[in-house]
C-alpha positions in Angstrom: -55.8 54.9 -62.2 -55.3 58.7 -63.0 -52.3 60.8 -62.0 -54.2 63.3 -59.7 -55.9 60.4 -57.7 -52.9 58.2 -57.1 -51.5 58.9 -53.4 -49.0 56.6 -52.2 -47.5 58.7 -49.1 -49.6 60.1 -46.2 -48.6 61.5 -42.8 -51.1 61.9 -40.2 -51.5 62.1 -36.2 -52.8 58.9 -34.6 -54.4 59.2 -31.4 -55.8 56.4 -29.3 -58.6 56.6 -26.5 -57.9 57.0 -23.0 -58.8 54.1 -20.6 -61.9 54.6 -18.3 -61.5 55.3 -14.6 -62.2 52.5 -12.2 -65.2 53.0 -9.8 -64.8 53.8 -6.1 -68.3 52.5 -4.7 -69.8 50.4 -1.7 -72.8 48.5 -2.0 -75.8 50.4 -0.5 -79.4 49.0 -0.2 -82.3 49.8 2.1 -81.4 47.2 4.7 -77.6 47.0 3.8 -76.0 50.1 5.4 -72.4 49.2 5.0 -72.1 46.7 2.1 -68.6 45.8 0.5 -67.0 47.3 -2.5 -68.8 46.9 -5.9 -66.9 49.6 -8.1 -66.5 48.2 -11.6 -63.7 48.5 -14.0 -63.2 51.1 -16.4 -63.3 50.3 -20.2 -60.2 50.4 -22.4 -59.9 53.1 -24.9 -60.2 52.7 -28.5 -57.7 51.4 -30.7 -56.4 52.9 -34.0 -56.4 49.9 -36.4 -55.2 49.4 -40.1 -57.1 46.9 -42.2 -56.5 45.8 -45.7 -58.9 46.4 -48.5 -58.2 44.6 -51.8 -60.7 47.2 -53.3 -58.3 50.0 -52.8 -55.5 51.1 -55.0 -54.4 54.4 -53.4 -54.3 56.5 -50.0 -56.3 59.2 -51.6 -58.9 58.7 -49.2 -56.4 59.7 -46.3 -54.8 62.8 -48.2 -56.8 65.1 -46.1 -57.3 63.2 -42.9 -54.5 64.6 -40.7 -56.0 63.6 -37.4 -57.2 60.1 -36.5 -58.6 59.8 -32.9 -60.4 56.8 -31.3 -62.7 57.5 -28.6 -62.1 57.3 -24.8 -63.5 54.2 -22.5 -66.2 54.8 -20.0 -65.6 54.7 -16.3 -66.7 51.7 -14.2 -69.9 52.0 -12.4 -71.4 50.5 -8.9 -72.8 47.0 -8.9 -69.3 45.9 -10.6 -70.5 47.2 -13.9 -67.5 47.6 -16.2 -67.4 50.6 -18.2 -67.9 50.3 -22.4 -64.7 50.2 -24.4 -64.0 53.1 -26.4 -64.7 52.9 -30.2 -62.0 51.7 -32.6 -61.1 53.7 -35.3 -60.5 51.5 -38.3 -58.5 52.8 -41.4 -58.9 50.8 -44.3 -55.7 50.8 -46.6 -54.9 49.2 -50.0 -52.9 46.0 -50.0 -48.8 46.7 -49.9 -49.5 49.5 -47.4 -46.4 50.0 -45.0 -46.8 51.9 -41.8 -43.7 53.6 -40.2 -43.0 55.6 -37.1 -42.7 59.2 -38.6 -39.8 60.1 -35.9 -37.8 56.8 -35.8 -38.6 55.5 -39.2 -39.1 52.1 -37.5 -41.6 49.9 -39.8 -44.6 49.2 -37.4 -46.3 46.8 -40.1 -47.1 45.7 -43.6 -50.5 45.0 -44.9 -50.6 42.3 -47.7 -53.8 40.5 -47.2 -57.6 41.6 -47.7 -59.0 41.7 -44.3 -55.7 41.6 -42.5 -55.8 43.9 -39.2 -53.1 45.6 -37.1 -53.4 47.5 -34.2 -51.4 50.6 -35.0 -52.0 52.8 -31.8 -53.3 50.9 -28.8 -55.7 52.4 -26.5 -55.2 52.8 -22.7 -56.2 50.0 -20.4 -59.3 50.8 -18.2 -58.4 51.5 -14.4 -59.5 48.8 -11.8 -62.5 49.5 -9.7 -62.2 49.0 -5.8 -63.9 45.7 -6.0 -60.5 44.5 -7.6 -58.5 45.5 -4.7 -60.5 43.8 -2.0 -58.8 41.2 0.2 -59.4 39.4 3.4 -57.4 41.9 5.1 -58.4 45.0 3.3 -62.5 44.4 2.8 -63.1 48.1 2.2 -60.4 49.3 -0.2 -60.7 53.4 -0.6 -59.2 53.7 -3.8 -59.5 52.8 -7.5 -57.1 53.2 -10.4 -57.6 56.0 -12.8 -57.6 54.9 -16.5 -54.3 54.4 -18.6 -53.9 57.4 -21.0 -54.0 56.9 -24.8 -51.1 57.3 -27.0 -50.4 60.0 -29.6 -48.0 59.6 -32.3 -47.4 60.6 -36.1 -47.4 58.0 -38.4 -46.5 57.5 -42.1 -48.1 55.3 -44.6 -46.4 54.4 -47.7 -47.9 52.3 -50.5 -45.9 49.8 -52.4 -47.7 48.6 -55.6 -48.6 44.9 -55.8 -47.8 44.0 -59.4 -46.4 40.9 -61.1 -44.2 42.7 -63.5 -42.6 46.2 -63.1 -41.3 48.3 -66.0 -37.8 49.8 -65.2 -36.3 52.2 -67.8 -35.1 55.8 -68.6 -37.6 58.3 -69.5 -39.2 58.2 -72.8 -38.1 54.6 -73.2 -41.7 53.5 -74.2 -43.0 52.1 -71.0 -46.2 53.9 -71.0 -47.0 53.0 -74.6 -46.1 49.4 -73.9 -48.4 49.5 -70.8 -51.2 50.9 -73.1 -50.8 48.4 -75.7 -50.8 45.4 -73.7 -53.3 46.1 -71.3 -56.4 48.5 -70.9 -54.6 51.0 -69.0 -54.4 54.6 -70.3 -51.4 56.4 -69.1 -50.2 59.6 -70.2 -47.9 59.5 -73.2 -45.9 62.3 -74.9 -42.6 62.7 -76.6 -40.7 63.9 -73.7 -38.9 63.0 -70.6 -41.0 62.4 -67.4 -44.3 62.1 -69.0 -45.2 59.5 -66.1 -45.4 61.3 -63.1 -47.2 58.5 -60.9 -47.1 54.8 -61.3 -49.8 53.0 -63.6 -51.2 49.7 -63.3 -52.7 47.5 -66.1 -53.8 43.9 -66.3 -52.3 42.0 -69.3 -54.5 39.3 -70.7 -52.6 36.2 -71.7 -53.6 32.9 -73.3 -56.8 31.0 -72.0 -58.2 33.6 -70.1 -55.1 34.0 -67.7 -53.7 37.4 -66.9 -50.7 39.2 -64.9 -50.4 42.7 -63.5 -48.0 45.1 -64.9 -46.7 48.5 -63.5 -45.4 51.5 -65.1 -43.0 53.2 -62.9 -41.8 56.7 -63.7 -38.5 57.1 -65.3 -35.2 56.3 -63.4 -32.3 58.6 -64.4 -28.7 58.2 -63.5 -28.4 59.2 -59.5 -32.0 58.3 -58.9 -31.1 56.5 -55.8 -29.4 59.6 -54.4 -32.6 61.6 -55.1 -32.0 62.9 -58.6 -34.9 63.2 -60.9 -37.9 61.9 -59.4 -35.5 60.2 -56.7 -36.2 57.2 -54.7 -39.9 57.9 -54.2 -41.2 55.5 -56.7 -38.3 53.1 -56.4 -39.9 51.6 -53.7 -42.8 50.2 -55.9 -40.3 48.0 -57.6 -39.7 46.2 -54.4 -43.0 44.3 -54.7 -42.8 43.2 -58.3 -42.0 39.3 -59.1 -40.3 40.3 -62.3 -38.3 43.5 -63.4 -38.9 44.2 -67.2 -36.0 46.6 -68.2 -36.9 48.6 -71.2 -34.1 50.1 -73.4 -35.0 51.8 -76.9 -33.4 50.8 -79.8 -32.0 54.2 -80.6 -29.9 54.2 -77.4 -26.2 55.0 -77.8 -25.1 51.9 -75.9 -28.0 49.6 -75.0 -25.8 47.2 -72.6 -24.3 50.3 -70.7 -28.0 51.8 -70.2 -29.1 48.5 -68.8 -26.1 48.3 -66.4 -26.8 52.1 -65.2 -30.5 51.1 -64.3 -29.3 47.8 -62.6 -26.7 50.1 -60.7 -29.4 52.3 -59.6 -31.6 49.5 -58.2 -28.5 47.9 -56.5 -27.6 51.2 -54.7 -31.1 51.7 -53.6 -31.7 48.2 -52.4 -29.4 45.4 -53.2 -32.1 42.8 -52.7 -33.7 43.8 -55.9 -31.1 42.1 -57.7 -32.3 38.9 -56.5 -35.4 39.3 -58.5 -36.2 37.7 -61.9 -35.4 40.2 -64.8 -35.5 40.3 -68.5 -34.6 43.1 -71.1 -36.9 44.4 -73.9 -35.5 46.4 -76.6 -38.3 49.0 -77.6 -38.8 50.8 -80.6 -37.4 47.9 -82.8 -39.5 48.6 -85.9 -36.7 51.0 -87.0 -34.2 47.9 -87.1 -33.6 45.4 -89.9 -32.8 41.9 -89.4 -29.3 42.2 -90.0 -28.9 45.2 -87.5 -30.7 43.2 -84.9 -28.6 40.2 -85.1 -25.5 42.4 -84.6 -27.2 44.1 -81.7 -28.0 40.8 -80.1 -24.2 40.0 -79.7 -23.7 43.0 -77.6 -26.8 42.4 -75.3 -26.2 41.0 -71.6 -25.8 37.2 -72.0 -27.4 36.2 -68.6 -30.9 37.4 -68.9 -33.7 36.9 -71.6 -33.7 39.5 -74.4 -36.7 40.3 -76.7 -37.0 43.2 -79.4 -40.4 44.7 -79.5 -42.2 47.7 -81.2 -45.5 48.9 -79.4 -46.4 50.6 -82.6 -46.0 47.3 -85.1 -46.8 45.0 -82.3 -43.4 43.0 -83.1 -42.4 41.0 -80.4 -45.3 41.4 -78.1 -46.5 37.8 -78.2 -42.9 36.5 -77.6 -42.7 39.2 -74.6 -45.9 38.0 -73.0 -44.7 34.3 -73.4 -41.3 34.9 -71.7 -42.8 37.0 -69.0 -45.3 34.2 -68.3 -42.5 31.5 -68.4 -40.4 33.5 -66.2 -43.2 34.4 -63.5 -44.1 30.6 -63.3 -40.6 29.2 -63.3 
Protein backbone atom coordinates (compact mmCIF):
# COMPACT_ATOMS: atom_id res chain seq x y z
CA UNK A 1 0.00 0.00 0.00
CA UNK A 2 1.84 3.07 -1.24
CA UNK A 3 1.44 6.40 0.52
CA UNK A 4 -0.08 8.51 -2.30
CA UNK A 5 -2.74 5.86 -2.88
CA UNK A 6 -3.90 5.49 0.70
CA UNK A 7 -6.99 7.64 1.22
CA UNK A 8 -8.89 7.15 4.48
CA UNK A 9 -11.20 10.20 4.42
CA UNK A 10 -13.61 11.48 1.77
CA UNK A 11 -16.54 13.89 1.79
CA UNK A 12 -19.16 13.89 -0.93
CA UNK A 13 -22.67 15.06 -1.80
CA UNK A 14 -25.17 12.19 -1.80
CA UNK A 15 -28.45 12.69 -3.66
CA UNK A 16 -31.18 10.07 -3.93
CA UNK A 17 -33.74 9.99 -6.73
CA UNK A 18 -37.20 11.57 -6.67
CA UNK A 19 -40.19 9.25 -6.63
CA UNK A 20 -42.22 9.08 -9.84
CA UNK A 21 -45.63 10.77 -9.96
CA UNK A 22 -48.83 8.72 -9.79
CA UNK A 23 -50.93 8.64 -12.94
CA UNK A 24 -54.33 10.34 -13.25
CA UNK A 25 -56.15 8.33 -15.91
CA UNK A 26 -59.49 6.68 -16.67
CA UNK A 27 -59.99 3.53 -18.65
CA UNK A 28 -61.05 4.17 -22.26
CA UNK A 29 -61.89 1.68 -25.02
CA UNK A 30 -64.00 1.74 -28.18
CA UNK A 31 -67.16 0.63 -26.45
CA UNK A 32 -66.28 1.89 -22.99
CA UNK A 33 -66.69 5.65 -22.89
CA UNK A 34 -66.52 6.19 -19.14
CA UNK A 35 -64.38 3.48 -17.60
CA UNK A 36 -63.11 3.58 -14.06
CA UNK A 37 -59.80 4.98 -12.87
CA UNK A 38 -56.72 2.99 -13.90
CA UNK A 39 -53.81 5.32 -13.16
CA UNK A 40 -50.79 3.39 -11.84
CA UNK A 41 -48.37 4.31 -9.06
CA UNK A 42 -45.03 6.00 -9.63
CA UNK A 43 -41.77 4.13 -9.07
CA UNK A 44 -39.54 4.95 -6.09
CA UNK A 45 -36.43 7.04 -6.50
CA UNK A 46 -33.06 5.34 -6.53
CA UNK A 47 -31.19 4.83 -3.24
CA UNK A 48 -27.53 5.63 -2.58
CA UNK A 49 -26.18 2.40 -1.07
CA UNK A 50 -22.87 1.48 0.58
CA UNK A 51 -21.57 -2.04 -0.02
CA UNK A 52 -18.59 -3.68 1.68
CA UNK A 53 -15.85 -5.03 -0.59
CA UNK A 54 -13.08 -7.09 1.00
CA UNK A 55 -10.85 -6.49 -2.04
CA UNK A 56 -10.60 -2.75 -1.35
CA UNK A 57 -8.08 -1.28 1.13
CA UNK A 58 -8.54 2.44 0.57
CA UNK A 59 -11.10 5.11 -0.39
CA UNK A 60 -8.91 6.27 -3.28
CA UNK A 61 -11.58 5.49 -5.90
CA UNK A 62 -13.88 8.06 -4.22
CA UNK A 63 -11.30 10.82 -3.79
CA UNK A 64 -12.44 12.83 -6.84
CA UNK A 65 -16.07 11.79 -6.80
CA UNK A 66 -17.75 14.76 -5.14
CA UNK A 67 -21.32 14.01 -6.18
CA UNK A 68 -23.15 10.67 -6.07
CA UNK A 69 -26.58 10.94 -7.70
CA UNK A 70 -29.17 8.17 -8.00
CA UNK A 71 -31.76 8.34 -10.77
CA UNK A 72 -35.42 9.32 -10.40
CA UNK A 73 -38.35 6.92 -10.43
CA UNK A 74 -40.62 6.94 -13.48
CA UNK A 75 -44.22 8.09 -13.44
CA UNK A 76 -47.09 5.59 -13.31
CA UNK A 77 -49.05 4.88 -16.48
CA UNK A 78 -52.52 3.96 -17.61
CA UNK A 79 -53.88 0.42 -17.21
CA UNK A 80 -52.54 0.41 -13.64
CA UNK A 81 -48.90 0.19 -14.75
CA UNK A 82 -46.43 1.07 -12.01
CA UNK A 83 -43.53 3.25 -13.06
CA UNK A 84 -40.02 1.77 -12.97
CA UNK A 85 -37.95 2.36 -9.86
CA UNK A 86 -34.97 4.68 -10.16
CA UNK A 87 -31.62 2.93 -10.47
CA UNK A 88 -29.74 2.64 -7.18
CA UNK A 89 -26.25 4.11 -6.95
CA UNK A 90 -24.00 1.58 -5.19
CA UNK A 91 -20.73 2.73 -3.63
CA UNK A 92 -18.26 -0.04 -2.83
CA UNK A 93 -16.10 0.63 0.21
CA UNK A 94 -13.39 -1.27 2.11
CA UNK A 95 -14.25 -3.08 5.32
CA UNK A 96 -13.89 -0.82 8.33
CA UNK A 97 -15.55 2.17 6.63
CA UNK A 98 -17.67 4.43 8.83
CA UNK A 99 -20.27 6.77 7.28
CA UNK A 100 -21.15 10.01 9.10
CA UNK A 101 -23.52 12.90 8.53
CA UNK A 102 -21.19 15.78 7.62
CA UNK A 103 -23.32 18.39 9.41
CA UNK A 104 -24.13 16.62 12.69
CA UNK A 105 -21.27 14.12 12.91
CA UNK A 106 -23.82 11.36 13.57
CA UNK A 107 -22.55 7.89 12.66
CA UNK A 108 -24.93 6.43 10.11
CA UNK A 109 -23.38 3.01 9.65
CA UNK A 110 -20.21 0.94 9.84
CA UNK A 111 -19.37 -1.56 7.10
CA UNK A 112 -17.51 -4.59 8.50
CA UNK A 113 -18.44 -7.53 6.26
CA UNK A 114 -17.92 -8.35 2.61
CA UNK A 115 -21.18 -7.78 0.73
CA UNK A 116 -22.82 -5.91 3.62
CA UNK A 117 -25.16 -3.22 2.30
CA UNK A 118 -26.63 -0.13 3.91
CA UNK A 119 -29.04 2.37 2.38
CA UNK A 120 -27.20 5.62 3.00
CA UNK A 121 -29.60 8.06 1.31
CA UNK A 122 -33.10 6.70 0.72
CA UNK A 123 -34.92 7.47 -2.51
CA UNK A 124 -38.30 9.22 -2.52
CA UNK A 125 -41.45 7.08 -2.56
CA UNK A 126 -43.50 6.95 -5.73
CA UNK A 127 -46.85 8.76 -5.77
CA UNK A 128 -50.12 6.84 -5.82
CA UNK A 129 -52.18 6.79 -9.01
CA UNK A 130 -55.88 7.69 -8.98
CA UNK A 131 -56.86 3.99 -8.94
CA UNK A 132 -55.51 3.84 -5.37
CA UNK A 133 -58.00 6.49 -4.24
CA UNK A 134 -61.09 4.84 -5.73
CA UNK A 135 -63.76 3.94 -3.14
CA UNK A 136 -67.41 2.97 -3.18
CA UNK A 137 -68.34 6.60 -2.59
CA UNK A 138 -65.68 8.11 -4.84
CA UNK A 139 -65.53 5.96 -7.94
CA UNK A 140 -63.86 8.56 -10.17
CA UNK A 141 -61.12 10.28 -8.14
CA UNK A 142 -59.71 13.27 -9.98
CA UNK A 143 -56.33 13.36 -8.28
CA UNK A 144 -53.08 11.41 -8.01
CA UNK A 145 -50.05 11.93 -5.77
CA UNK A 146 -46.82 13.54 -6.91
CA UNK A 147 -43.67 11.56 -6.17
CA UNK A 148 -41.82 12.15 -2.91
CA UNK A 149 -38.67 14.24 -3.41
CA UNK A 150 -35.29 12.61 -2.94
CA UNK A 151 -32.81 13.60 -0.23
CA UNK A 152 -29.62 15.60 -0.70
CA UNK A 153 -26.97 15.52 2.03
CA UNK A 154 -23.24 15.68 2.63
CA UNK A 155 -21.63 12.47 3.82
CA UNK A 156 -18.20 11.76 5.31
CA UNK A 157 -16.59 8.34 4.92
CA UNK A 158 -13.75 7.42 7.26
CA UNK A 159 -11.73 4.24 7.02
CA UNK A 160 -10.50 2.45 10.13
CA UNK A 161 -7.97 -0.22 9.25
CA UNK A 162 -8.88 -3.78 10.13
CA UNK A 163 -5.68 -5.28 11.55
CA UNK A 164 -4.89 -7.73 14.33
CA UNK A 165 -1.94 -5.77 15.68
CA UNK A 166 -1.42 -2.00 15.71
CA UNK A 167 2.07 -0.56 16.20
CA UNK A 168 2.06 2.38 18.59
CA UNK A 169 5.11 4.54 19.24
CA UNK A 170 6.83 7.87 18.93
CA UNK A 171 8.25 8.91 15.54
CA UNK A 172 11.46 7.08 14.68
CA UNK A 173 10.84 4.27 17.18
CA UNK A 174 11.47 1.60 14.54
CA UNK A 175 7.86 0.68 13.67
CA UNK A 176 8.30 0.77 9.91
CA UNK A 177 11.56 -1.17 10.10
CA UNK A 178 9.88 -3.87 12.20
CA UNK A 179 6.97 -4.17 9.77
CA UNK A 180 9.36 -4.48 6.81
CA UNK A 181 11.26 -7.28 8.60
CA UNK A 182 8.31 -9.42 9.70
CA UNK A 183 6.18 -8.97 6.56
CA UNK A 184 6.43 -8.23 2.85
CA UNK A 185 5.28 -4.64 3.36
CA UNK A 186 7.70 -1.98 2.14
CA UNK A 187 7.01 1.18 4.14
CA UNK A 188 9.21 4.22 3.73
CA UNK A 189 12.13 4.06 6.19
CA UNK A 190 14.52 6.90 7.01
CA UNK A 191 16.42 8.27 9.99
CA UNK A 192 14.14 11.21 10.74
CA UNK A 193 10.79 11.70 12.51
CA UNK A 194 7.45 11.30 10.71
CA UNK A 195 8.86 9.14 7.94
CA UNK A 196 5.54 7.30 7.91
CA UNK A 197 2.80 9.67 6.80
CA UNK A 198 0.11 7.08 6.05
CA UNK A 199 -0.72 3.73 7.68
CA UNK A 200 0.87 0.61 6.22
CA UNK A 201 -0.46 -2.94 6.44
CA UNK A 202 1.58 -6.13 6.39
CA UNK A 203 0.69 -9.83 6.69
CA UNK A 204 3.04 -11.49 9.16
CA UNK A 205 3.73 -15.18 8.51
CA UNK A 206 3.65 -17.36 11.61
CA UNK A 207 4.17 -21.08 12.22
CA UNK A 208 2.44 -23.82 10.18
CA UNK A 209 1.14 -21.44 7.53
CA UNK A 210 -0.71 -19.25 10.02
CA UNK A 211 -0.56 -15.46 9.82
CA UNK A 212 -1.83 -12.20 11.31
CA UNK A 213 -2.12 -8.62 10.03
CA UNK A 214 0.02 -5.83 11.46
CA UNK A 215 -0.57 -2.09 10.92
CA UNK A 216 2.12 0.58 11.15
CA UNK A 217 0.47 3.81 12.30
CA UNK A 218 2.23 7.20 11.86
CA UNK A 219 4.12 8.18 15.00
CA UNK A 220 2.34 9.67 17.99
CA UNK A 221 3.76 12.61 19.94
CA UNK A 222 2.71 14.03 23.27
CA UNK A 223 -0.44 16.10 22.67
CA UNK A 224 -1.54 14.01 19.67
CA UNK A 225 -5.05 13.68 21.10
CA UNK A 226 -5.32 17.50 20.95
CA UNK A 227 -4.16 17.53 17.33
CA UNK A 228 -0.39 18.03 17.68
CA UNK A 229 1.91 16.40 15.16
CA UNK A 230 -0.20 14.33 12.82
CA UNK A 231 -2.97 14.67 15.40
CA UNK A 232 -5.91 12.33 15.80
CA UNK A 233 -6.27 11.67 12.08
CA UNK A 234 -4.57 8.30 12.36
CA UNK A 235 -5.44 7.41 15.95
CA UNK A 236 -8.80 6.09 14.74
CA UNK A 237 -7.03 3.22 12.97
CA UNK A 238 -5.94 1.87 16.34
CA UNK A 239 -9.60 1.44 17.35
CA UNK A 240 -9.92 -1.58 15.06
CA UNK A 241 -6.86 -3.49 16.32
CA UNK A 242 -7.19 -6.47 18.64
CA UNK A 243 -3.73 -5.96 20.15
CA UNK A 244 -1.68 -2.79 20.63
CA UNK A 245 2.09 -3.31 20.32
CA UNK A 246 3.91 -0.38 21.92
CA UNK A 247 7.40 0.23 20.54
CA UNK A 248 9.94 2.18 22.57
CA UNK A 249 13.60 2.33 21.44
CA UNK A 250 16.30 1.08 23.80
CA UNK A 251 18.07 4.45 23.67
CA UNK A 252 15.05 6.32 25.09
CA UNK A 253 15.77 8.39 28.19
CA UNK A 254 13.04 6.67 30.20
CA UNK A 255 11.28 3.68 28.61
CA UNK A 256 8.55 3.44 31.22
CA UNK A 257 7.81 7.17 31.00
CA UNK A 258 7.55 7.07 27.18
CA UNK A 259 5.20 4.08 27.39
CA UNK A 260 2.98 5.95 29.87
CA UNK A 261 2.89 9.04 27.63
CA UNK A 262 1.74 6.90 24.70
CA UNK A 263 -0.85 5.19 26.88
CA UNK A 264 -2.11 8.55 28.12
CA UNK A 265 -2.56 9.88 24.57
CA UNK A 266 -4.68 6.86 23.69
CA UNK A 267 -6.70 7.31 26.87
CA UNK A 268 -7.40 10.98 26.07
CA UNK A 269 -8.43 10.08 22.52
CA UNK A 270 -10.66 7.14 23.47
CA UNK A 271 -10.64 5.56 26.96
CA UNK A 272 -11.99 2.30 25.49
CA UNK A 273 -8.60 1.72 23.86
CA UNK A 274 -7.22 0.86 27.29
CA UNK A 275 -9.45 -2.22 27.31
CA UNK A 276 -7.48 -3.72 24.43
CA UNK A 277 -4.72 -6.25 24.93
CA UNK A 278 -1.28 -4.68 24.80
CA UNK A 279 2.40 -5.54 24.95
CA UNK A 280 5.69 -3.67 24.92
CA UNK A 281 8.64 -4.19 22.59
CA UNK A 282 11.99 -2.51 23.25
CA UNK A 283 13.38 -1.87 19.77
CA UNK A 284 17.02 -1.29 18.74
CA UNK A 285 18.11 -3.72 21.50
CA UNK A 286 21.21 -4.83 19.57
CA UNK A 287 23.03 -2.00 21.34
CA UNK A 288 22.39 -3.62 24.74
CA UNK A 289 24.36 -6.34 26.51
CA UNK A 290 22.81 -8.98 28.78
CA UNK A 291 23.66 -7.12 31.98
CA UNK A 292 22.13 -3.84 30.82
CA UNK A 293 19.06 -5.66 29.55
CA UNK A 294 18.55 -7.30 32.94
CA UNK A 295 18.76 -3.91 34.66
CA UNK A 296 16.26 -2.35 32.26
CA UNK A 297 13.75 -5.17 32.78
CA UNK A 298 13.42 -4.11 36.40
CA UNK A 299 12.16 -0.67 35.30
CA UNK A 300 9.61 -1.90 32.77
CA UNK A 301 5.84 -1.94 33.48
CA UNK A 302 5.05 -5.13 35.35
CA UNK A 303 1.50 -5.61 34.09
CA UNK A 304 2.15 -6.27 30.39
CA UNK A 305 4.44 -8.65 28.44
CA UNK A 306 7.71 -7.06 27.28
CA UNK A 307 10.18 -8.28 24.65
CA UNK A 308 13.60 -6.91 23.66
CA UNK A 309 13.96 -6.92 19.87
CA UNK A 310 16.25 -5.77 17.10
CA UNK A 311 15.00 -5.58 13.54
CA UNK A 312 18.60 -5.40 12.28
CA UNK A 313 19.94 -8.56 13.98
CA UNK A 314 16.52 -10.34 14.23
CA UNK A 315 17.01 -10.57 17.99
CA UNK A 316 13.76 -11.42 19.80
CA UNK A 317 11.65 -11.48 16.61
CA UNK A 318 10.57 -15.10 17.09
CA UNK A 319 9.72 -14.43 20.74
CA UNK A 320 7.78 -11.34 19.64
CA UNK A 321 5.67 -13.33 17.16
CA UNK A 322 5.01 -16.07 19.72
CA UNK A 323 3.87 -13.53 22.32
CA UNK A 324 1.63 -11.73 19.81
CA UNK A 325 0.02 -14.99 18.71
CA UNK A 326 -0.56 -16.08 22.30
CA UNK A 327 -2.20 -12.74 23.20
CA UNK A 328 -4.35 -12.72 20.08
CA UNK A 329 -5.74 -16.14 20.90
CA UNK A 330 -6.01 -15.95 24.68
